[in-house]
VEXSE-437525 format. One record per residue: y, z, x of N, C-alpha, C in turn. Coordinates in steps of 0.05 Angstrom, whole numbers, plus 5000, padded with zeros to 4 digits. Atoms other than C-alpha are relative to their C-alpha. Layout:
YZXYZXYZX ...
// end
This chain:
499349734989922019756203502149985022 498250024977926219476260502549844993 497750175007931319076221502650145008 497449904992938219166251500050175024 500149844976935819556311500049835025 499950164976937419296381497249965013 502650034988930219416402498449774989 501550225012927918876355500049755017 499850254984930318336403498049995023 501950004978925418546457497150064992 502749935009919418736415498049775004 501950224995916218036419499249985029 500750014972916718036494498350235008 501549764994914018746497497149964991 502750045010908018566453498549805017 501350214984906517936493499250115027 500649894973906818316559497650184999 502249815001902018856536497449874992 502650145005896818336515498649945026 501250074974895718186589500350225021 499449794980898418806624499450274986 500649745011896319526615502250215005 497849814994902719846642502649854997 497450125005909919726624502150214999 497749825002916720046631502149884981 498050095020921719986574502650175005 497449874998929120136586501549944974 498650035026932720246520502050224997 498049795002939320626515499850154973 500049855026940321156461501049834977 499250155024940820856392498749734998 501250265001936720246409497750004980 502249995019931020486364497350015012 502650004988925420546414498150214990 501849785007922721216390498549934974 501350055026921220976318499149724996 500650285005920420226327497749905017 502050124982915820106387497250054991 502749945008909520466364499149844975 500950165024909320136294499649715007 500250284993910419456326497549935015 502450064985904119526367497450044984 502549945015899219726312498349764994 501550235007897219016295499149835024 500850154976896018796367497050015003 503050024999888818566381498850225017 501149794983887919086436500250274987 499549735011890319656391498150054977 502049945021884019856354499950304994 500149715004885120596359502850124995 497649845006890721116358502049955022 497850004981897521076392501150295001 498849744996900021726422502949965010 497250024992907621776425500950285009 499349744989909822346470503050054997 497249935004916222706452500650265015 499549764983919723236495500450254984 499549765016921223706436498649994973 501449995026917723946373501749884978 498350105022923723796329500149705001 499950294998924223086356497449874992 502650115007916722976348499749994969 500349995029916823186275501949804987 498050185012923222796260499249715004 500950274995920422166292497849914981 502250065018914022196252501049974971 499050015027917722336188501749744995 498450245002922521756201498349754998 501850235001916921256215498549994973 501449995026913221486152501949924978 498050075021919621426111500549705000 499550294999920820716136497649844990 502450135010913620536119499550054971 500549935028914220836050497650174996 502449835002908721336063500850295005 499649724993908222086066499250045029 500749944972907922366136497350125000 502849914998900822496158498049794993 501950225006897921846134499849825025 500150174976899121276183501550135023 498349884979904421666220499950314997 500249715001903222396237501250125025 499049864977905222916287498350255006 501549754992902223506325501850155020 498549824982906324076355498650275000 501449744997904524786373500050164974 499949845024906725096308499449844974 500150175025905824506260498549755007 501450254997901423906250499549874973 500650165024900823356199498849735009 501450254994895622816211497450004985 502550035015889222556180498349795013 501850204988883422096193501249725000 498750265002887921516173502349975020 497750014983893221686224499649815024 500250194978894521116273502050065022 497949924981900821376307500450314998 499549715000901222116327502250065020 497949914982907622386355499350295008 500849734991905922986398501750085024 498449904977909423426448498449965025 501350064974907923326521497950215007 502049794995904323996526497449964985 502450065016899523806470498449785012 501450224987898023156505498550095025 501349904976896523516570497450144993 502549865008891423956535497949804990 501850205012888423356499498649845022 501250164980887322936561498350175019 501749834984884523526599497350044986 502549965015879423646544498449744998 501450265003877822896538501349795019 498750194981879622496601499849714993 500350285008877121856569501749934975 498250045024881921946509498649824980 501650165019876621706461501649944975 498650085024879621306404503049955004 497150054995886421226438500449735014 499550264988889120536453502550005018 497550014984896020696481501250285001 498549754998900121276506502949925007 497250074996907721206500501550255008 498449784990911921676542502949964994 497250045008918621736508501850195017 498049854985924821986545498950105027 501149924975921221996612502250085020 497849934981928022046646500750295000 499449725001928522766624498450165021 501549904977923222916678499150294995 501249745004920023526645497450015016 502449974984914123806683497649894984 502250105016909323656625500049704999 499950305001911822936621499149885027 500850104974911122816696497050035005 502849954996904223136697498349834981 501550175019901822786634499949715009 500150284990903822116663498249985024 501850004976900222286729497150004991 502849995009893822466691499349744985 500650255014894321846646499549775020 500450204980895021396707497450045014 502549944985889221736742497649934982 502250065019884821686679499749704996 500150295004886720956668498749865024 501050134976885020776740497050055003 502849934995878221126740498249974976 501849985023875721146668500749804977 499250165024879720736616502049795008 498250214990882620106647501549854977 498850155023884219816577502250174987 497949835012888820406560502849885007 497250094995896120176552501750255005 498149794993901320626585502849885000 497350115003908520516566501950235006 498049804993914120926600502749904989 497550085013920520906558502250185010 497849854988927021116590502749914988 497350075010934221136565502049955022 498250044977937121076635498949785018 500650234984937120526686498550075026 501749944976931920836733497249894996 502650125006926420396707498649905025 501250104976925320116777498250215013 501649794988922820786802497450044985 502449965016918020856744498149765002 501750244996915620146753498450025026 501349974974914020296826497850224998 502049795004910320926804497649894985 502250115016906220556753498349795015 501550184984904220046805501449745005 498850254993906219406839499649804978 500250205021907618856789500550104972 499549905027909119316731502549884989 497650135011913918936686501950214989 497949835012920519236663501349844978 498750135022923019046594502550164993 497549865004930319216581501249924973 498850055026933519286512503050075002 497249925003940819286496500250234981 499649785019943619896461501949914978 498150055022947619926398502750105010 497449944988954819906422502150034979 497849945018960020246380502250135018 497849894984966920436407499850315001 500149724996967221136435502650095015 497649894988973621516449499450285011 500649744986973222096499502650145005 497749834995978322656500499150235018 500549774984978023146558502250214994 497949815009981623736526500150255017 500049764983979824266577499550264985 500449745013979025006564501450215017 498849774986983025626582497850175012 502149854987978925996633499650284989 500249735011980326656598498949994972 501050025028978026396530497049994999 502950025003970826526509499249734990 500950275007966825896500499849974970 500250035029965626046426502749954987 497450045011973026086412501049725006 499150274992974425446450498549784983 501550205016968825066413501050004971 499049985028971225326346502749864997 497450135001978325096361499749705002 500450294997975824406383498849884975 501250095025971624346320502149964978 497850025020977724486276501749765006 498450244993981623966315498649744993 501550245007976123456307500049944970 500150035029975623576232502749904990 497450075009983123486226500949735010 499050254988983822856269498449764992 501750245005978022406247498150064977 501949985021973022266193497150035011 502849984992965522406195499250285007 501149744993960922966214500550075029 499549894973961723406276497450125011 502349884986956223576326501250145025 498949854978958124136374497650115017 502149904982953824296435500850265013 499649744988953225016457497550085016 502349944983948725336509497650144987 502249855011944625796465500550104971 499949905028943226126398502250204996 497949805003947826716410502849874998 497450135000953726256424500349854974 499950145026952025856361500950194978 499349815021952326466318502950105002 497349914997958826716348502049794994 498150225007962026036340500149974970 500050025029959926016267501850224988 498349795010963326686257503049935004 497250074994969826426289501049774983 499150235016969825806246500750074971 499449925028970126186180503050094998 501050185022973526026134500649705007 499650284997972825266133500749874973 499550135025975124766081497449984983 502449995017970324756021498249765003 501750244997967924046037498549995026 501450004974965224246105497650194998 502449845000958024486110499150055029 500849934973955924856173496950035002 502949974995948824776200499650095029 500949934973945325086260497749815006 502350174991940424676301499050105027 501349914975935824996352497150044994 502949995003928425096364499050234985 500949765014928025776330500249994970 499650035029929925526261497549924986 502150115017925225396204500349704998 499850305002923424656197501949914978 498350085022927124626131503050005008 497249994990933624846164500649785020 499750214981932524356220500449734986 499850255014931523786171502749974986 497350015013937923966134502149935020 498050064980941823926199499949705008 500350284992939023226213500849814977 499650175023939622946142503049954995 497250065007945922616115501250234983 498649805016951123086084500149914971 499750075029951423106007502649844996 497650165006956422635976502550174997 497549855001963522865985500150245019 499949774981961723366039499949895029 500150064971962423366115498250205014 501949834986957223636162501150095027 499349894973958724086222497550135011 502649904988952524206265500650135026 499849854975952524736318497250005013 502650054989946824556365499850075029 500649984972943524706431499449725011 500750254987941224166479497749864986 502150125015935624026430500949744986 498950235014940223506398500949785019 498950204981941623116462498649734998 501550255000936122596456498049994978 502250055018930822296411500650054970 499349945028934522486347502549844993 497550115011939522126304500850184977 498949825021943722606263501849834982 498550175019946122216202502850114995 497349935007953522206191501750115023 498549894978955622466259501849795013 498150184987961922126285501750155022 498449844982964922696326498250195016 501649824983962023086384502050195015 498649814984964823726415498050115020 501949934979961623866482501250235016 499249774984962224556513499849965030 500450054971959924276579498050195012 501949804991954624826584497349954988 502850025010947124836577498550245011 501749794990941925376583497349885007 502550124990936125146626498150215011 501849824986929825496648499949935030 500150044971930025596723498150215012 502049814988924325906763501250125024 499049854978926726446809497650085017 502349964983921526416865500050285013 499849734987924127056897499150224982 500749795020923127456833497349944987 502550075014917027076808500349984970 499650025029920126966740501649754994 498450235010922826386700502250124983 497749895014929726556675501749784988 498150195012934726216630502750035014 497550014985940926006667502049834986 497950165012947425786636501449855022 499050184978949825196677501849794988 498550235007954724626676498049774995 501750235006951623996646500349805023 499850224981950223396690501649774987 498650235011954022736682498249854981 501950145018947722426652499850144973 500149855025947322986600502549964984 497450035014954722926583500149724987 500150275011953622176572498249994975 501949985023947622316527501350134976 498849855022951522816486502249834987 497850165011957522356479498949774982 501250215015952921806454499250074972 500749925028951022216393502249924980 497850065018957922056365500149714992 499750295005957221296369497449874993 502650125007950121196344500249834975 499950145026952020966274502749884995 497350115003959220756284501950105021 498149904980965520876324500150305000 500149714998965721586350502150105019 498149864982970022096386498650245011 501149764988968022626435502250175012 498149814989972023246455498550165021 501349854978970023526523501750235009 498549764993972024226541500250035031 499349994971973524046614501949785006 498050194993978823656649498749745010 501150254991977822916665499450005029 500450004971978523056739497450155007 502549844993972523536735497549844994 502350155007967922996709498449915025 501450094975966422726779498750235015 501249784987964723426802497450104987 502549935013958923486753497749885016 502350134986952023376784499249754985 500750255013949622666770497850034979 502349975017943022876739499050295001 501449744999939123496720497649965020 502350034981933923636775497449994985 502650015013926723456757498850284999 501049735004923224076730497850065021 502249964981917423976779501050125026 498949914975922024146837500850295000 499149735002923924836811498550174979 501549865021918525056762497850175012 502449864993912825546765497749804997 502050205000907025096783497250114997 502649885003901325566766498349844981 501550165019899225176704499349735011 500550274989899924516740497750015020 502149984980895524746798497350054988 502649955013890125026753499049754986 500850245014890024396711499049795020 500950194980889423976774497350085011 502649914990883624406799497949934980 501950075021880124296732499649704999 500250295000881623556737498349905023 501650084976877923556803501749935023 498150064979884123486846500850265014 499349764986884624026899502950005009 497250024990891323776925501549834980 498550155020896123576869501649775012 498450224988900023146918498649745001 501550255000894422636915500349844974 499450155025896322456843502649845004 497750174998901921966829502450144986 497749865009908622306822502549845007 497350114992915822066820501250185021 499349814979917322706859497650195003 502449834996911323076889500750294998 499549715002910723826876500550125028 499449884974913724246933497650175010 502349854988908524546980500350304997 499649715002911625236979499450104971 500549925028911425266903497049994994 502950025004904125046904498650245013 501349774986902325586955500450264984 499549765016905626116912498350004975 501650035024902025856850497050065006 502849964992895325866887499550305004 500349714996896426596907499950144973 500049875026898026786835497449964985 502550075014892026426806497650145012 502149854987887526746857500050294992 499749725009890227436838499150034971 500949995027888727276765497149954997 502950065002881627086782499549734989 500350275012882826366759499049815021 501050174978881426056828498550175019 501449854979876426256881501449965027 498750014974877926316955500349725010 499850284991876825566964501849834982 498250155018881725376908498649874977 501550125022876225186859500350184975 499749835024876825416786497550174995 502249825007872626016768499449974970 500750005028869226116701502350114983 497749885014875126556681502349805000 497850214998879926006705499549784979 500650205019876325496662500650104971 499649895027876725956603503050014993 497149975007884226086608501349725000 498950265000885625356623499449854974 500650125025882225166558501850104977 498249905020887325576521502749865002 497450154999893925236502502350185007 498049804991897925756541500349985030 499749984971900825846610497950195011 502249844989895926176658500350304996 499749715004898926876654499250084971 500649935028898526876578497149934993 502850065004891826536578498250225011 501549784988889227076624500250254982 499649785018892227596578498249984975 501650045024888827306517497050045005 502849984994882027246550499250295007 500749734991882227936583500350204977 499649825023884928276520497749984980 502250035018879327986479497750175008 502249834991874428356523500550304995 499349725006878129006506500350044970 499749985029878128866431502949974991 497250025006885528696433500849704999 499450285000885027936428502049914979 498250085022888527886361502950085006 497349914993894428296385501149835023 499150164977894727896450500949734990 499250265011895127246410502750034987 497449965012900927536371502250035021 498049964978904427756435500649745013 499650264988903427066464501949834983 498250155018906826756403502850115002 497449874998912527256407501549925026 498850074975913727086480500749715002 499450285000913826346465502049914979 498350075022918026366402502350204997 497849815002924826696408500950034971 498949965026927527006346498050124980 502049885018921027216312500250305002 499849715000921727936291502650115010 497449904990928927976313500349965030 499450044972931828026382499850255016 500349754985929928726403498449965025 501550014975927528826474497350134997 502649865005921829256445498149814987 501850205011916128766435498350124977 501649875022912129266393501650004974 498350005023918029336346500349724988 499850285010918828576342497549914986 502550085012911528486327499750124972 500249865026911728996271501849864980 498150135019917828656240499049724993 501050275005914827966248497750004980 502349985019908528186211501050024971 499049975027912928346152501949774991 498250215007917227716154498749794982 500950225016916727166103501649755008 498650244992918726446111498049825015 501950194989915425816136499650035030 500349984971916825926209498350255007 501649764995914026636208497149964993 502750055008907926406170498649815020 501150194981906825826217499350145027 500549864975907326286277497650194997 502449845005902226756246497549835000 502350184999897626176235499349915028 500650074973898325976307498750235015 501349774987896626676330497150034991 502849985010890426676286498349795014 501650214986888226006317499550085029 500549924972889226266387498050235002 501949785000885426906370497249904996 502750115005879626496344498949865025 500950144976879426116410498550195019 501449814983877126756444498250194983 501749855018873027006385501050294996 498849745003877827576375500150094971 499749885026877728036316501950235002 498249774998882828566298498650255008 501249754991881429216333500550224980 499649805021880329746279501350255012 498849754992884930336286501649995025 498550024975888430066347502950074996 497149935001895330366360501649765008 498650254995900029776356501750005025 498349994977905029996408498450015026 501749984977899530176457498649735005 501350264997895929516444501949795011 498050194989902229106456500550055029 499549934972903629476520497749925018 502350074984896629366546499849705004 500150294998896928626531502149905019 497950084981903628546567499250075029 500849924973900828936626497949825012 502050194991894928456630501349755010 498750254993899527856633501850035025 498049964979904728156681499550265015 500449754985901628696725502150065021 497949964980907028586777502650104988 497649905013912228786725499650274986 500249735009909429456707502150165015 497649884987915429896720500350304992 499449725005917630626724503050045001 497149945001924430896706500950145025 499049894975928731076766502350194996 497749835004934431446733499950124972 500149865025936031896675500749844975 499250155023939331386630498349754995 501850225005933830866637501149735006 498850254993938130326667498449865022 501350124977934430206732497050065001 503049975000926930086739498949885025 501450104976922329986798497349904991 502450135009916329526790497850005021 502350024982909429446819500349775019 499550234982911628786848502250045020 497949944981917129116886502849924992 497450095009922828826845501350224983 498549825017928229226811500949864975 499150115025930029116738502050184987 498049855014935629336692499549984970 500449995029935329546619502650114987 497749905015940829656568499450304993 500549725005941530416565499950084970 500149945029942330376489497349914988 502650085010935430066482498250244995 501949785004930130526452497950025023 501849994977925830336512501150165023 498849864978930730686558498950295002 501049724999927531356540497150015010 502750014990920631126563499950065030 500349954971917931336631498849755014 501450244989913730706641500449774981 499850255016914629986617498149795010 501350254994910429366615502049784993 497850195004915728826624499049724998 500950275004914728126597502149805009 498050204994921227746602502550125013 497649904986927227826648501949765003 498050214996933627446661501950105021 498049934980938227446721498949995028 500750024972937927526796497550175006 502549864992931727756833500550305005 499449724992935228396857500350194977 499549825023936728666788499949854974 500250165024934228216732500150184975 499849855025935728436661497449984984 502550005016929728636618500749894972 499650125026929428186556497950104980 502149905018922828426527498050165017 501949824986917928976545498750184979 501349805018913529516515499650255016 500449744988913130256530497050035004 502849964994906530426564499750275014 500349744987903631086588498349965026 501350024974900731216657497049974996 502950015004893731306629499149724994 500750285006893730596602500149835025 499850154975896030326669497550055017 502349934983890530706705497449894989 502550115011885130476657499849705003 500150294997887129746662499649925029 499950094972888029716737498950215019 501349804983883530266764499149885027 501050124975880729776815502249925019 497850084983887629616842501750245009 498549764993890330326847498850125026 500949894974890030606917501350275004 498949744993890931316940501049985029 498850034974895731296998500950275010 499049764987896931867046502149915021 497950074981903231857087501050255014 498849794984906032287142502449885013 497650104988913132187163501550225015 498449824984917732507213502450114985 497749875013922932997187502150065021 497949974979929332947228501250285000 498649745002932033607202498450215015 501649794989926234027227498549925026 501550094977923133597281497050014995 502949995007916533667244499349764983 500950225016912833237194499950094971 500449955029912533177118497649834992 502450145007905632997093499849994969 500350045029904732707023497649834994 502150185010899232386982500949894973 499250125025900531906926498149774992 501650225012897131406880501949774994 498150235003900230706880498549764988 500950265009899430056842502149815011 498150174987902729556888502350185011 497749844991909729826902500750224981 499349805020909530276841498550265005 501249744996908331016852499350134974 500949895025904031316798500150305000 499949714999904132036822499350095028 500749904974903032486882501350265005 498949744993905233106919499550055030 500449934972904633476985497049995007 502850024990898333357026499550245018 500549754985895634027049497949965022 501950054978890433707094500449725011 499450274990893733117128498349945025 501550104977890132707180501550075026 498749924975891332977250501149775016 499050244985892032287280502649904987 497550095013897232117227502350185007 497949824993901132737244501049935028 499250074972901132567318501549735000 498750255002903031857300502950024989 497349965011908932087258501950145020 498449874980911332547313500849805022 499550214979910731977363502249814991 497950195010914831517318502750154997 497549855001919932077309501450005026 498850004973920932117384500949725007 499250284995921131357387502749944987 497550065014926731327336502350195008 498049804994930431967356500750005030 499649984972929631907431498650235013 501549794987926032327483501650265004 498449764998931932807485499350204978 500849825021928933097421497850195008 502249844991923233397461501050265013 499149744989923534127485499750015030 500350024971924533967558500550275014 499449774984923834557606501749935024 498250064978928534627665498549865023 501550124978923034447715499649704996 500450285005921633787682502649855002 497450134999929033627675500949965029 499350024972930033767750498549775013 501650224989924433287767501249734992 498950255010927532747724502749945013 497350044987934532857754499649915029 500550084972931832817825499149725002 500950274999928132177810502249804993 497850175008934231887776501949965023 498350024977938432047837498949815021 501250164979933531727884500149704992 500050275009933031097842502849885000 497250095001940531047833501149955028 499150044972941631117907498549775014 501450234990936730537917498150075022 501849914979931930947959497149974991 502850055008925030647952499650024970 500049975029926530587878497449894988 502450125012920530137865497650195001 502249814997915930697888500150234981 499649785018918731187838500249904971 499850095028917831137762502750064988 497549955014923831097715499650234981 500449765017924231797685502550054983 497749975018930731687647499049994971 500750015029930831737571498949724993 500950275006930230977567497349945013 502550064986924730937619497750144988 502249855012920531477587499449894972 500450115026921631177518498449745001 501450254997919030507543497050045005 502849944994912530837566498950234982 500749775017912031327508497050034994 502849995008905031137488498250085023 501749944977902531257559499950295007 499949724991904431987567500350214978 499449795020906532327502497750074981 502149935021900532267453498350245007 501749764995896132787489501550264995 498449765004901833287484500450074971 499549965029902233207408497550094985 502549935014894933357392500250294991 500049735012894533957345502750114994 497349905006902134007337501049884974 498850105025906033937272503149995003 497250014995912934017303500449955030 499550064972916033777367500550255017 499449754985918334477387497550165006 502549864994910934687388498749895025 501150124976909634247449500450205023 499949824977908034677511501949895021 498150094980914034617558498749945027 501350054975909434667617498549745000 501450255002905534077591501949775004 498150214996911833667591500649975030 499650024971912933847665497649875013 502450124989905733667680499949704995 500050285007906633007644501849845019 498150134982912732827687498849995028 501249984974909033057749497849795002 502150204999903132607730501149725002 498850274998907732007721500949955029 499250044972910432127791497649955018 502450034983903532197822500450155026 499949844975901932527888501849865020 498350154981905231977930502950014991 497249995010911331967886501350275004 499049734996912032717890500850045029 499449984972911732697966502649855007 497650164994916832137968502550134988 497849875013921332517919500950245017 499349774983921033147962501549925025 498750094976923132748022502849894995 497550135005928732357990502050184984 498349835017931332857939498750274996 501349745001928833557955501250174978 499149835022929234077902502050225009 498349784991932534607946500849955029 499050004972936434688011499350265013 500749764984933535178062502250055020 497749944983939435508097499150125026 500749874975939635768169499350294997 500649715005939336468139497250044990 502749975010932436318114499749994970 500150015029934236298040500149714991 499850285011933635687996501850014976 498150025023938835457946499349744985 500750235016937434987888502249795002 498150225000940634307892500549904972 499350085027944334127828500549705000 499750295001943133377817501649914976 498450085023947033397752502950065004 497149944995953533627783501649754999 498350235005959333177768500649845026 499250144975961133007841497649895015 502350084985954032907864498350245006 501749774994948333347890501550235013 498349774991951334037900498250245004 501449754994948834687931502150225000 498349775001952035357916498850215018 501049804982951435867972502450155014 497949864985955336378014500249885028 499750124973958236128080498450145021 501549854980954636688119497249885004 502750124998948036328102500049755018 499850254985950635718140501050045028 499049954973953136058203498149875020 501650124979950735698264499649714997 500450295006950735008231502549865011 497850164990954834498268499849714988 500350275013952233898226499950054970 500049965029953533818152497349934988 502650065012947033858111500249764981 500150245016944933218076497249954989 502650085012939332908034499849705002 500550294999936532208025499949905028 500450074972934432178097502649995015 497449984985941432378120502249824990 498050195009945131848080501950114979 498349895021948032288025500650295007 499349724994951932918045500050174975 499949825023950933507999502850114996 497549865006956933807965499450305002 500449724996957334527989502150164984 498349835015960235007938499850285010 500149744986961735627980501250224983 499149785017962436297946500450255016 499749734988964536997962497550164996 502449835005959437557967499850084970 500149945028961337687894499349764983 500850245015959436977875502449834991 497750165009966536727865500549775019 499650244982968236027891502350045018 497849984981972336017954500749735013 499450264987971635297980497749814992 501950215004968234637966500449795022 499750184978966734168023497749815003 502050204992963133538044499849985030 499850024971964733668118500050295011 500249724991962234348142501250045028 498749964973964234258216503049994998 497150015003971134058194501150254987 499249755013971534668149500150235020 500049784980969435128206502449985019 497850034980974634828252502850014987 497550035013980134778200500750254983 499049795019981335218138498350255001 501649754999975935728155501650245009 498549774990980836158193501650134978 498449885022985336248132498250134980 501849885019979436358086498950265010 501249764989976336868134502050235000 497949795000982837248141500250134973 499749895027983437328066497450154992 502549875008976037498057499550265014 500449744986976138048111501350234986 498749795015981038428069498550074975 501449955025976938358006497250105004 502849934996969938408034499650085029 500149914972970538808099497250065010 502749934992963238998100498349765009 501550244994961138268109501249865025 499050124975961837868174501749754993 498350235003967537368178500949925028 499450044971967237138251502149785004 498050204994972536728285498749725004 501350254995967436188305497350004985 502549995016962236128249497949815010 502050194990958935528282498350125022 501549874978956735988339498850274991 500949745010955236598295497149984990 502749995011948336818272500250004969 500050005029946936658200498950264988 500949755012945937258154501050024971 499149955027946337468082500350314996 499749705001946838218100502850085007 497549894991952838658110499950055030 499949954971955138818181498450245008 501549754995952139518178497049944999 502850065002945539248153499049835023 500750174977945538728207499650175026 500149834976946839268260497450164999 502549855002940939688234497649835007 502250184995936539088236499749945030 500150074971938438928308498950245016 500849774986937439648329497050054997 502949975004930439668299498549795016 501450224985929038998332499950075029 
// end
């Protein structure tokens, strides 16, 4: 089976090492033959009395490897060499080598930590660093150390990072290195016009490759949509060229046709996703066209979703792709980027464990008996933040208790071959009589393309139920197996659309969403995230959606699949999580409050309206917050309170015993708002309903008795004139504290009136008997001695009935006319 393969040269050393060692690292470049040659070579070893498990990163590669080993042995697949994948399995009691995907192995070792009947586990393509591969290796090492010391563990890598894996496996772990099959490889960096769509560029490169060299062509594109559009642009092709697609959504027969040699006289052109990068040999391929793009799952922690991201390939991936052309002979690769850009590519793809949703990993670790996954052996330990997020999600699903231990429900969903969300959906739906539909929904969400590509999951399920073909049948068989795991039976008379929506809502309660606009583009979700939908989708007319898959940024991810749901279904599923919230908020326009009541599921508003009986404390709190945000100037201040505040402000500004007086400015009052305003708000619904007198009393209370006495001494409210009248002091006047009065009231004064214990002269605004201004002064004696004579002369002509003496400083003060004064004196 190994004749002519480079791996044959190291197989004797590998067998000899494993007779005395239980762990080994094998480095073998692509094309060396490790995938199909190593496991058969170990079957006759004395320690190999049971089954060999060969782990493959992809279903297509697993099936192809088993079929190739069976072909080389001259047997049908399923006898000595079999495989097990999620949708397909061929093995028997006679099977000695089972090729299985990494996820299947994870489930198997969880169910049977002692791996009864297994002699060796071979981890192929460990350098790809998938989460399942890293975790499976960690579990295998843990089980070997504690339970099965005779188990052989072999890590096989195509890259020269064997030293890291050897250190992970343990001190003294040997590393066996195989040469690769070396065929000349010519690389052309042909670039791409930035304005040209990738499909057009790949199609042009494929035509160039077909015209310049012999052999089949393998073109790498990021996804299925790009493959189909490239196929359209390639037509028509010469009659001797056969076009194949190669991706995970195809029927097995179509995948086999893409891998098999082309018929005699024909050339093969394979349009593939990254599924063809490793573990597969495509017969007849001599030419590779590399778009330089790949679509990778990336977990968006901010949005809580795993999304597909189209990214530039890494240098390691570009090397793997180029190697496809030189596996069976000299090859040529056409890269759609400039040679200078090669160095700018990232060296490697990041390990999945560093950016994946770790919910399944954490639950599996808890079931394994490991509370802290970091205690297992990892090449790169899982990030603490990702584990904390996963723990919160599993606790919300009821899979973990408050101490991080698995609950009965957690054990039940972990026993299902599904991620935790979907496992929870299947188990919970079974209790509602919807287990069979939930199993179908789980398959739809895991298998793109079944039932078409509509965003409406109910429509896709209905179409899939009517599809024929091996892939559709296999998917239905998988759904039936999953339904049996939870003893689910079809719900008689269940409305399909409603059942699908309820199942999705169970899996993704945080993605229950309500339409935000008329055209159905923008949606608000229970988790607080916003989503976008194609307005042409039939789902755009729905009021509520249960969203399953999204793609794009956290702020506005695009809805890929969902189901229309009604509010009644949401309320029946999550009655225990719906809260009735009452809110009272300040209304800037009216200075009052708006009271509402609403029912909410997380951030999602289910309904509500005006609250006709709002809580009094909530009203007062809203008014208080309104004043806090708008400022105390929004209050209905009476003149008396304002005068107190101005007087205190003058005294503090003048530095007169400022520490003894409170700060009654807007800022000062706002800083102490909680100390004086709440009592004034009791029983009020608007700020203008506050009693103005109460505001004055509140300011007076802040001053206190001592403060009021001090204020009266430093900044009196009024000036008492020699005439016996009092005049208000205007502390808001532009020039300073000002008193408006008639000069007759000040007769006899030879000293200018002042405040602040004589340190601040008042501004005297002197008026005529008619109240018209005649003079402003800060120096009353100077006025008497100076300009008074001119003012008096003019005033005698206008107001002859009033006294205008030559020497006002010596005159008697009066506010009466001369005649009235005379009568008063005669009576006296």
